[in-house]
N, C-alpha and C positions, 0 to 999 in steps of 0.2 A: 407221286405227278410223273411214273413211269411207269405207272400201271392206267394206262389208257384203252380197257378194253370195254365192251359190252356185248358178250357173249349170244344174249336173246336176238341179238343182231344180224347172227353170222348168217349171210344167204343160204349156203350149203342147206340150210334147216329150213328153208322156207322157201325156194325156187328149186323145181327138180332140175338133176343136174342133166346136162346133156344124153348122156350116155341111157338114163332112165327113160326117156321116150324115143332111142334111136330105133330100136328096135320092134314100133307099132307104126313105122310112118308106112304110109302107100308108097304105091309104086312112082317111079318118076314123072311119068305122063300123068296119073291123075291128079298128082301134088300140084303138076303146075297148071292142069286145066282147074282147080281149084280154086288156086292162087289168084288166076286171070277174073273165075265167077264172082269171087271175095273184092276185088280190087272195083270190077263192073256196078257190083252191087251200094259200094262206100259211095263212088262218083254219083249213082244216081241220086242214094237217098242224102248224099251232099245238095245235089243241085234241085233234088223237091223243096229241102229246106230253106234253100236262099241263104245266101253269105258264106263267108271263108270259114271254113272249122280245122282244127290242128287235125296233123296225120294220125289214123285210127292205130293204137297200139293194140296188142296183145295186154290182156288185164295180168299184173302182177299178185299174187299169190301171199296172203302175208299171215303168217300163222297170228293162233288168237293172245296168244302169250305174248309174243312179239310187241302186239298193239297194246294190250295191258303194259307192257313195260315200258312202251314209249309214253302211254298218255299219264304217267308218273312222273315225269321227269319235269318237274314244274317247281315255281319257288312259293308255291302255294303251302306245300307239307313243309312244315317248317326243319323235319326232322333231316331234310335235305338240305336246309342250311349250316352251313359248318363256321361264316364267319358274316361278321359284319361292320359297317364303318371304317374307320382307317384301317383297322387288319384287315379285313376283305379288301379293300382298295391295292394295297402292297402286293397281296395274293394275288391278285387277278394281275396285278401287273408284269407279277415273275410268270407267267405261263406265256410262252411265245407264241406267236401269230404260226400257223400254219401255212402254205405258199398260198398263192394269188386265187382268188375267186374266180369261178367260170361264171359269165352273165349269164340268168334264165332266159330263155325265149318268152318273147312277151306272152300275155296274157289278153283276150280279146273274149270278154263277154257276149255270148248269143245267149238271150234268155228273152222271153215274156214282158213286157213292159213294167208289168205288179212284181216278177221277180226279179227283173233289175233295179228295181227302185227299192226291195230287199236287201239284195244285197250290196247298195252303194250305202243304205244306212248304217246296215254292220260292219262294214269296213271303215266309213266316218264312226263309229263308236270305237274303235278298234286306236283308231288315228288318234284320233282327240282325248282319250281318257288315257290310254298309254304315252302318249308323247306330244301332246299339247305346245310345253315348252324347247321342244328338242327343233337342234333345226332343221334345215328344210328337207336334207339329204335321210337325216333322224325318220320325217315323219314316213319317207318315202321307203325307206327302211322296213319301218313295221308293215306297212300295205306289202312290201315283195315277200315278207315272212309269212303271212297270212295267205298268199296269193299260192306260196311255194308248197304251203301244207294242204290245201286241195289239188293240189297236182301230188302229194305223198302218199301211196298204197298205203299209209297205217293213219290218213286221216279222214274225219270226214270227207266227202266230195262236194261241199259247198260253202261260200262265204262265211255265211249265219252259222252251220253246223261247227266250221273250226273258231270260230270265235267264241261261242257258249259251247265249247267242247268242256264238259264237268262242270258247268254252272253253280245245279243244283245239288254236289256231292259236298260232303260234308268237307271233303277237302281235294284238290285236284283241277280246280279250275284251270283252265291252259292261259287265259287273260284275266286281270286281276281283277279290273274296273266291274267283271260279269259279277262277281262275289263278294266284295269289299264296302256294298253302299254308294259307289261313284254314282251309279246310274241315278243316284235318290238328287243329286247333286244338275238343276237346272243346268248346261253348257253355257256356254259365254258366245254370243253370236257370231265376234270377230274370228275367232282360235275354231269354232268349228265351221263356217265359211270355208277358211283355209284346210280343214281336215275334208271335207267334202270335196273341196277341187284336187287336193291329192287319191282321194278313194277312186275318184271319176278318170282322173289319167291313169294311174293303175290300171282300172279294168278295161279300159280302151288300147293297153298295149306297152306303158312306160315302163320301163324294165330299170330297178334302181342296181346297176352295176357293183356296186361294191360289196355288196354281201351274198353273189352267187347262187348258194342253193341252201342259205340259211334256212332254218327250222324253229331256229331257238334265240332267243336275249333274253339278256339281266339284266337289271341297272350293274354298276361295277361299285356300289356300295353294299354289296350282297355277295356273297359265294356259294352258288349250289356245290354238293358233290357230282355232280353231272358237269359240270364243267370241264372236268378233269377225261372226260369219258367221249366229248366230243371235238372236233377241231373249230379252234378260235380263227374267226378270220379277220376282224375288223370293231375297232371303237368308233360311234359316231355319238356324239355327244355324250352321255352319260348311261348308253347303251357296249352293251360286249354283243356279237353276234356268234353265232357258232353253227355249223354244220354236223350231219354225221359222219364219221367216221369209214373209207371203204365207199363199196360201191351204192351203199344208202346216202352217201351224200353227192355223188355224181348224177348230174344233170339226164341223162339217159334211167333213172330209176322214177324221175319223176311221170310218169306215164298214166297216172289215174285223169280218168274222164271227169269233164265238171256235169254234175248231175243235171241240172237248170233247173233245180227246186231246192227254195229257200224259206227256211221256217222260221221267228225268232221265239224260243220259245217264252214261257207264262213262267215266271224265278216263282219259285218258292219264298213264300216272305215269310213263313214260320222258319223256316230254316235259316234264313236272310238274319234274321232278327235273332235266332239262337247264338249265330256265330259270331253277328259284332259282339253281343253282350258277353260270350264267353274270350274273345280276345281282349276286351277290356277289363273282365276279371285279373286275366293271365298276367297284362300290363303289371296290374298293382299299384299299389298307392307309390304316388311321386314322392322324392326325398327332396329337400333343398329348396324349397319354397317358401315365398312367403301367401298367405290365403287372399285371393283376389288378385294377385298377381301371375304375370306367366311365369312357366316352367323352366327352369335355367336350360339351356342350350345343351344338347347329347350332340357326341359325332355322328347320329345318322339324320342329324335334320338336314334338311338343303335348302334354308332361311339363307339371306344376304343379313350382313352383321346391321344393318341400316334397315332391315325387315320390323316396324312397329307391332307387327303383329303378334310374333314369336310362337311357341309354343300352347296350345290352351290347357288349365289344367282340367281333366274332365274327371278327377279325383274327389274337388271340392265347391265347385262350382256351376259350369255348364257339363249337360248332356249331349248326347249325340242325340237326333230327334230319330225313335227306329219304328216305321208306322206300323200301327197293327194293322195283320195281313187282313182282319175281317172289315174294316173298313178304309183302306186305303189302296188294298188292292188297284183298284181299276185308274187311281191315280198313278201310284208306278206301271202301269201297262203302258199309261198314253204318254210316261215319260220315255219307258223303254222301245216305244214303235213311233215315237215321234210324232202322236195325234196333236190336236190343234192346244191343248194344255200341256203338252210335254215339250213344245217348239224352244228351240234356242231363242235368250231373249238379249236384248241387245245389253252393254256395259253399261249405260245409262240405269236402265231398268232393275240392273242387276243390283246395283249399288243401293237400292233402295230397297229391297228384299231384306 
């Protein structure tokens, strides 16, 4: 726990030191003139497009190896999970919280209507599928993490790009709902509306100050290895939030410019099917159950004691329905993109499905 380093994130290897560029600076007068011209051009560009844009900053260069290492910091890779259940909760609690978080500046989405609609849908999906039952501040914190990543140089520069990063890989999706089959479940109308409102507010500039520059979070009942390599900021609901150590976790480093291009990828249903079948196979047969009854509780369960649903025994009776990509691709696409067939349903309608 005292070895909390991520060597590949050393800025000395990613950003040229001042001495390396000092010898190439032009004369003072020329530099001042170029600076004035650059400011004028930026001001005219902003005026021509209309609206208020964030200050233009020099792009930060990120080493490819560093970006790839960052992309592997997920809970999707089971090899990174070192504890689960009660053991994980105890070990997570033993990691001290870092110093207080510095709130991020507001994010204001400035994009054409269709682009803004896609960004809203992707952010709503992340909030709904990741934190629908979390307290309000926990849902806002998930939205803040997504927008923080959009600004961080190591991540895609769009909301949908951040949310669906790694979704078509065998392992490595950044948000588990994009690769665990959760999107096949039609969302409940009430919680979906709440998630959409949280997303709309975040894209309009609302900030969740408690998480600051957090770029990662995980449930408190799992412990990934990278929990020791990052600064733990706060716990909201069942989620623990983290920021990068050092310069990578400071607000000034979040200078990436939003691309204003959103795209919801067509997920590879064949790969998804293989993943879900493999996960079911790895789980193995359940023990200590009677045929036709639910499985005995486990430490990883989150059901209340009076939840009559319990855990379903998938080894003897019910099986998850995984769509055939050759026949159900259009239906799945509709669910992901929110077309008519994939629109959220009301709680009453859902009970009849």
